[in-house]
C-alpha positions, 0 to 999 in steps of 0.5 A, a space after each residue: 802209935 797210929 789212933 784214928 776213929 773209923 767213923 764220926 759221930 753220926 749227925 743224928 746223935 748230935 743235939 743240935 736242937 738242945 744246944 740251940 736252945 742252950 744258946 736261946 737261938 730263935 727258930 723258924 728264920 731263913 738261915 735256920 739251916 746255917 744256924 744248924 750247920 754252924 752249931 754241929 761244927 761247934 758241937 764237934 769241935 767241942 766234943 773233940 777238944 774234951 775228949 782229947 783233954 779227958 782221954 776218953 771218947 764221948 759217944 760210942 764209935 769205932 777207933 782203929 789202933 796201930 802199933 809198931 810193938 806191944 808195949 808189954 808182950 802180956 798186956 797192952 793198954 788201950 789209949 782211949 776209955 770206956 772201950 765197950 768191946 774189941 773187935 779184932 787184933 791183927 798182925 801185920 808183917 812187912 808185906 802186908 800179910 795179916 794174921 789175925 789173933 784169935 779172941 780166945 789169945 786175949 781178953 778185954 780188961 774194961 777200966 774207966 782210966 786204963 782199959 786194956 787188952 790181956 794176953 791169955 794162956 801165954 804172952 802175945 806173939 812178936 809183932 814182925 819185923 817192920 810189921 804192926 799190930 792192929 787193934 779195932 775197938 769200940 769206946 765211948 760211953 753209948 751209942 746216943 747222947 743221953 748215954 753220956 753223963 751230965 757233967 760232960 754234956 754240960 762241959 761240951 755245951 759251955 765250951 761250943 757255946 764259946 766257940 760260938 761266941 768267939 767266931 768273930 773275934 780270933 785271938 791268942 786266947 781262943 784256944 783257952 778252956 774256960 774254968 767252968 769246963 775245966 771244973 766239969 771235966 777234971 774228975 774225968 781226966 786220965 791219971 797216969 801213974 809212973 807212965 803206966 798208962 802210956 799206949 
């Protein structure tokens, strides 16, 4: 499986000013631009860490999923939630020739824990030998920072603040997620039963 985002969260969406307020950083200093860049980098790092931990995209953006085969030919789990829309499903053979699967052949089953594509009418076609199935989809709570649930926004700020505070103190404990962050994200963690959530 190969999962990648097609574009990062836009800079304009990131709550840099609110995060600086959270850190109680002043404004008007000569290095204000440097502080903005630093705040942005820690926000991005904290978002990535939390998204990885809960299996959910916070801010909506486009993702690419490449699979060597279907998990099941009647249903394919998607590795991120919440999925807002599926743009395309394409079969690619070993020579690179593409066959787009018509949107009438599948439907998106929205689910906060296990979104999936379900075959309509008949099974998904076999993936060609040495080929892949490529799925392009939009996932995230919404396009703006305010669309992210309040507890997840707070978790991002807490984790980014830890990264900021420990920026000069690298050590073995720097990768640990604080208890307060874990408590905030716990209800959002993906529950996998008997391997059914695997992509």
